[in-house]
C-alpha positions in Angstrom: 1.6 14.3 9.3 5.1 14.3 10.5 8.2 15.0 8.2 9.1 11.5 8.1 6.5 10.2 7.2 4.8 10.0 3.5 1.1 9.8 2.2 0.6 7.7 -0.6 -2.3 7.8 -2.5 -3.7 5.5 -4.9 -6.9 4.2 -6.4 -8.6 5.5 -3.3 -6.6 3.9 -1.6 -4.4 6.5 1.2 -1.1 4.3 3.3 0.7 6.6 5.4 4.2 5.0 5.5 7.7 6.0 7.1 10.0 7.9 4.5 12.8 5.7 4.5 12.5 1.9 4.9 14.5 -0.8 4.0 14.0 -2.7 0.6 12.7 -5.3 1.7 10.0 -3.7 3.8 9.3 -1.7 0.9 8.7 -4.5 -1.4 6.3 -5.8 1.4 4.4 -3.2 1.4 3.9 -2.8 -2.4 3.1 -6.5 -2.3 0.0 -5.6 0.5 -1.0 -2.2 -1.4 -1.8 -4.7 -4.5 -3.3 -7.4 -2.7 -5.5 -4.9 -1.0 -6.3 -3.1 -4.5 -7.0 -6.7 -6.4 -9.4 -7.4 -3.5 -11.1 -4.2 -3.4 -11.8 -4.4 -7.2 -12.9 -8.2 -7.1 -10.3 -10.2 -8.3 -9.6 -13.6 -6.4 -13.3 -13.3 -4.7 -15.7 -16.2 -5.8 -19.3 -14.8 -7.4 
C-alpha cells in the first residue's frame, strides 16, 4: 500500500481509497460502502 492510499476496515469489508478525495467523492464512497454493507447483511433483499 502506498503512502497516498488509506485502508478502511469496517465490519469485515476492506476498502482501499485515495488519502485525499474531494468531499463529493468521499460522500459517494460512503454511500457505496453503506449500500454494500446493507446488501451483505440481507437488507433490501427478498426472502
